[in-house]
C-alpha positions in Angstrom: -39.7 44.0 -35.1 -41.7 46.4 -37.2 -41.7 43.8 -40.0 -44.2 41.0 -39.1 -43.4 38.9 -42.1 -39.7 39.0 -41.4 -40.3 38.0 -37.7 -42.4 35.0 -38.9 -39.5 33.9 -41.0 -37.0 34.4 -38.2 -39.1 32.5 -35.6 -39.3 29.3 -37.6 -37.9 26.4 -35.6 -37.4 28.7 -32.5 -38.5 27.4 -29.0 -37.8 30.5 -26.9 -37.9 34.2 -27.6 -36.6 36.9 -25.3 -38.1 40.2 -26.5 -35.6 42.9 -25.6 -36.0 45.4 -28.5 -37.5 48.8 -27.7 -37.0 52.5 -28.0 -36.5 53.8 -24.5 -35.3 57.4 -24.3 -38.0 59.4 -22.4 -37.4 62.8 -24.1 -37.2 61.2 -27.5 -40.6 59.5 -26.9 -42.2 62.9 -26.1 -40.8 64.4 -29.3 -41.4 61.4 -31.6 -44.4 59.6 -30.0 -45.5 57.6 -33.0 -42.1 56.2 -33.6 -42.3 54.7 -30.1 -45.8 53.4 -30.8 -44.6 51.7 -34.0 -41.7 50.0 -32.2 -42.8 49.4 -28.6 -46.5 48.7 -29.2 -47.1 47.6 -32.8 -43.7 45.9 -32.8 -44.6 44.0 -29.6 -47.9 42.8 -31.3 -45.8 41.7 -34.3 -43.6 39.6 -31.9 -46.8 38.1 -30.3 -48.3 37.2 -33.7 -45.1 35.7 -35.1 -44.5 33.6 -32.0 -48.1 32.3 -32.1 -47.8 31.5 -35.8 -44.5 29.8 -35.5 -45.4 27.7 -32.4 -42.8 29.3 -30.1 -43.1 27.6 -26.7 -42.1 30.5 -24.4 -41.8 34.3 -24.9 -40.4 36.6 -22.2 -40.7 40.3 -22.8 -38.6 42.9 -21.0 -40.6 45.6 -19.4 -39.6 48.6 -17.2 -40.5 50.3 -13.9 -41.8 53.2 -16.0 -44.6 51.0 -17.2 -46.1 51.0 -13.7 -48.5 54.0 -13.4 -46.8 55.7 -16.4 -46.6 59.5 -16.8 -44.6 59.6 -20.0 -45.2 58.1 -23.4 -42.3 55.7 -23.2 -43.8 54.2 -20.0 -47.3 54.2 -21.6 -46.0 52.3 -24.6 -44.3 49.7 -22.5 -47.5 49.3 -20.4 -49.4 48.7 -23.6 -46.7 46.1 -24.6 -47.1 44.4 -21.2 -50.9 44.2 -21.7 -50.4 42.7 -25.2 -48.1 40.0 -24.0 -50.3 39.0 -21.0 -53.5 39.0 -23.0 -51.9 37.0 -25.9 -52.1 33.9 -23.6 -55.9 34.1 -23.8 -56.2 33.9 -27.6 -53.5 31.4 -28.3 -56.1 28.7 -28.3 -54.6 25.2 -28.5 -51.2 26.7 -29.3 -48.4 25.8 -26.9 -47.1 29.4 -26.8 -47.0 31.0 -23.4 -46.0 34.6 -22.8 -44.8 36.5 -19.7 -42.9 39.7 -18.8 -40.1 40.8 -16.5 -40.1 44.3 -15.0 -37.0 45.9 -13.5 -35.3 49.2 -13.0 -32.4 51.1 -14.4 -29.6 48.9 -15.8 -26.1 49.9 -14.7 -24.2 51.4 -17.5 -26.8 50.8 -20.3 -26.8 53.0 -23.3 -28.1 56.4 -22.6 -28.1 55.9 -18.8 -26.8 58.3 -16.2 -23.4 56.7 -15.6 -21.9 57.4 -19.0 -23.3 60.9 -18.8 -21.7 61.6 -15.4 -18.4 60.1 -16.6 -18.5 62.5 -19.5 -19.4 65.6 -17.5 -17.1 65.1 -14.4 -14.1 66.7 -16.2 -16.1 69.9 -16.1 -16.2 69.9 -12.3 -20.0 70.2 -12.3 -22.6 67.5 -12.4 -26.3 68.4 -13.1 -28.8 66.7 -10.8 -32.5 66.9 -11.5 -33.6 66.7 -7.9 -31.6 66.0 -4.6 -34.2 63.5 -3.4 -34.6 61.5 -6.7 -34.3 57.7 -6.3 -34.2 54.8 -8.7 -34.1 51.0 -8.7 -30.7 49.7 -9.8 -29.9 46.4 -11.4 -26.8 45.0 -13.2 -26.9 43.5 -16.6 -26.0 40.1 -15.1 -28.9 40.3 -12.6 -31.3 41.2 -15.5 -30.2 38.1 -17.5 -30.6 35.9 -14.4 -34.1 37.2 -13.9 -35.0 36.4 -17.6 -33.8 32.8 -17.2 -35.6 32.4 -13.9 -38.8 33.7 -15.5 -38.4 31.3 -18.4 -38.1 28.4 -15.9 -41.0 29.5 -13.6 -43.6 31.0 -16.0 -47.0 29.6 -16.6 -48.2 32.5 -18.9 -49.3 36.0 -18.2 -47.1 36.8 -15.1 -45.0 39.9 -14.6 -41.9 39.0 -12.7 -40.4 41.8 -10.5 -37.0 41.2 -8.9 -36.1 42.4 -5.4 -33.3 44.8 -6.2 -31.7 47.8 -4.3 -32.5 51.4 -4.7 -30.1 54.3 -4.9 -30.2 58.1 -4.7 -28.9 60.0 -7.7 -26.9 62.3 -5.5 -25.1 59.2 -4.0 -24.3 58.0 -7.5 -22.9 61.4 -8.4 -20.7 61.4 -5.3 -19.5 57.9 -6.1 -18.5 58.8 -9.7 -17.2 62.3 -9.1 -16.7 63.1 -5.4 -14.9 66.4 -6.2 -17.6 67.8 -8.5 -20.1 70.4 -7.5 -23.7 69.2 -7.9 -26.0 71.6 -9.7 -29.8 71.1 -9.3 -31.4 71.6 -12.7 -35.0 70.4 -12.1 -36.9 67.3 -13.0 -37.2 66.9 -16.8 -40.6 66.6 -18.5 -42.0 63.1 -18.2 -39.7 62.1 -15.3 -40.8 60.8 -11.9 -39.1 61.7 -8.6 -39.4 58.0 -7.6 -40.2 54.8 -9.6 -42.7 52.1 -8.8 -42.5 48.4 -9.9 -45.6 47.1 -8.1 -48.4 49.7 -7.9 -50.9 49.4 -5.1 -53.7 48.7 -7.6 -51.9 45.5 -8.6 -51.4 44.3 -5.1 -54.5 42.1 -5.2 -52.8 39.9 -7.8 -49.2 40.0 -6.4 -47.3 37.2 -4.7 -44.0 37.6 -2.8 -41.2 35.2 -3.0 -37.7 35.4 -1.4 -36.0 37.0 -4.4 -38.9 38.5 -6.4 -42.5 39.3 -6.8 -45.0 37.9 -9.3 -47.9 39.9 -10.5 -50.4 37.2 -11.6 -52.7 37.9 -14.6 -56.1 39.3 -13.6 -57.7 37.3 -16.4 -56.4 33.7 -16.6 -58.8 31.7 -18.6 -55.9 29.9 -20.3 -54.5 28.4 -17.0 -55.3 28.2 -13.3 -52.1 28.2 -11.3 -51.9 28.2 -7.5 -49.0 30.6 -6.8 -49.3 30.0 -3.1 -48.6 26.3 -3.6 -45.0 26.9 -4.6 -44.1 29.3 -1.8 -45.8 32.5 -3.0 -47.3 34.7 -0.3 -50.0 37.2 -1.1 -48.9 40.8 -0.3 -51.1 43.1 1.7 -53.9 44.9 0.0 -52.5 48.3 -1.2 -48.9 47.1 -1.0 -46.5 49.1 -3.3 -42.9 48.3 -4.2 -41.3 51.7 -4.9 -37.7 53.0 -5.1 -38.2 55.5 -2.2 -39.7 53.0 0.3 -37.4 50.1 -0.6 -35.7 48.4 2.3 -32.4 47.8 0.5 -30.2 50.9 -0.4 -26.9 51.0 -2.1 -24.0 52.9 -0.4 -21.6 55.2 -2.2 -19.0 52.5 -2.1 -21.3 49.9 -3.6 -22.3 52.3 -6.3 -18.7 53.1 -7.1 -17.9 49.4 -7.4 -20.9 48.8 -9.7 -19.9 51.7 -11.9 -16.3 50.4 -12.2 -14.8 53.3 -10.4 -11.8 53.1 -8.0 -12.4 53.2 -4.3 -12.1 56.7 -2.7 -12.3 56.3 1.1 -12.7 60.0 2.0 -15.8 60.3 -0.3 -17.7 57.4 1.2 -20.3 58.2 3.9 -21.4 55.7 6.6 -23.0 52.5 5.3 -26.7 52.7 4.9 -29.2 49.9 4.5 -32.4 51.8 5.3 -34.3 54.4 3.4 -32.9 57.9 3.5 -34.5 59.8 6.4 -35.6 56.6 8.1 
C-alpha cells in the first residue's frame, strides 16, 4: 500500500475494496512514528487515489476505537486515515467511487493482542495487568467481517459505522484465561488509555443510532444528501458518548472464556453481570 503505482495496477477491474492493511502496535508507533505515517496515512491516501483512478465502486476502510480522541501516534494516524477516506468523497467528482469507514474495538485473538500474551504467560503463575479498572470493547473476527459487509450494503459515502458490541474488564479476561494466576499491576503503558471511546461527544451532533450500530454521518457532505432518519436512524442526544466503561453490555468471565477458546471452569466464574462494574 506504500506503492501507489502497484495499487493502481491491482485495482484494475475491481468493484469493491476493503482496506484492512495497517501497522497497529501502540509502542512500536511511538518508537517508529514515521513508519506508521508512511503506512497508515500515506498508504491510506494511496488506496484512495488508486480507487478513484480505477473507478472502484465502494471502498470500506477499517478504523479503530483508538482513532477517537487519540492520545497515541497509532490512533492519530488512524484518525488521519479516517479523515482521508471521508473527505475523498468530496473530490471524486463524477466518479462512481464512494468511501466509508468501520470503527470497532479489540479483535479477539488478533495478532499482538492480549489473549496470546496471557496464554503465553500463564505458565509462570503471574499475569501482568496494567490497571485493575481498565476496560475495552471486544469483538470477534466474525462480527468484524459482518460489520464490513453491512457497511458495504448500507453506505452512501463518508459514514463511519460503529457496531454495538460488549465491553470487558482486563481483570475479568485474566481470570477467564488463568484463574489460578496471581495478577500483578504494572501500570498503564505510554500512549494507552484506561478506557476506549468509539463515539466521542463532539461527534454526537452527526451520530444516528440503529438497533445494532451507530452511524457517524459526514460533517461535510456536498457529494450526497442522505436522510439517515428516513431509514430508521435516531439522532443521539447532544454530548452522547459511546465508551467502553459506560457501555450497557458487559461480558462475563464465562463468556470471555468461551470467546478465548478456553475450557469452562465453574469455580472461577463470578455471578453473571450485564451492567457496568460498580453500577
